[in-house]
N, C-alpha and C positions, 0 to 999 in steps of 0.2 A: 672285334666283331667276328663271329664264326663264319667260315666259308660256306659256300653253297653245299658242298659235299658233306661238311660237318652237320649242317642242318638236316640234310637228307638222311644221314646215318642216324641222327637222333630221332627223326620221325619213324624210321624203320624199327629202331629199338622200342620206341613207345608203342607202336602197333603190335609188336610181338608181345610186349608185356600185357597189353590189353587182351590179346587173344589168350594168353596164359591165364589171366584173371578170369575170363569168361569160362574157360575150360574148368578151372577150379570151382567156380560157382555151380556149374552144371554137375560136377562130381558130388559136391555137397548136397545138391538137390536130389540127386539119384540116391545117395545114402539115406537121406531123410525119408524119401519115398519107400525105400527098401525096409527101413526100420518100422515105419508105420504099417507097411503091408504085412510084415511078419506078425505083428500083433493082431492084425485083423483077419488073417487067413484061416478062419475057423471052418468055414463051409466051402463046399466045392465051387459054388457060384463066386464067392469072393476070391477063391484061388484062381479061377479063370480070369476074373477081372484083373487080378494082380499080374498074371502072366502077360496080359495085353498091355497093361501100363508099363511093365518092365521092358517089353519089346519096343514100345514107342520111345521110351527113354533111351534105350540102346541105340536106336536110330538117330536120336537127337545128339547123343554123345559122339557117335561116329561122324556125323555131319560136322559137328563143332571141331573135332580133331582134324578132319580133312581140310576144313576151311583154314584152320590155323597153319597147317603145313603148306597149303597152296599160297597163303598170304606171305609166309616166310620165303618161299621159293621165288615168288614174284618180286618181293622187295629186294632179295639178293640179286636177282637177275637185273633189275632196274638199276641197282647201285653199281653193278659191274659194267653195264652199258654206259652209264653216265661217266664213270671213271675212264673208260676207253675213249669216249668222245672228247674228254678234256685233255687227253695227251696230245702233244704236238705230233703231226705226221713226220715220218722220217724222210729226209731228203734222198732222192734217188741218185745213185752214182752212175755217171755216164762216162 
């Protein structure tokens, strides 16, 4: 039976994989939108709409990337704190 720290580490790895998968999906969506936008960008109005859509997508990708980084840092910090709590305190010498 895996220990508590092993289960926690597995959960951290799983969360990081999910964040990576979400980022990859967002990148594929952005590429799809860019490809579609290039084919439709014939008029100035469409070009302006394209720029707005791409700016919105850039914001979404930035937010997804920041969220993944923050989740990784939080998970690493929590794992480190849990490991420190599990260690036995040192006996003081008198």
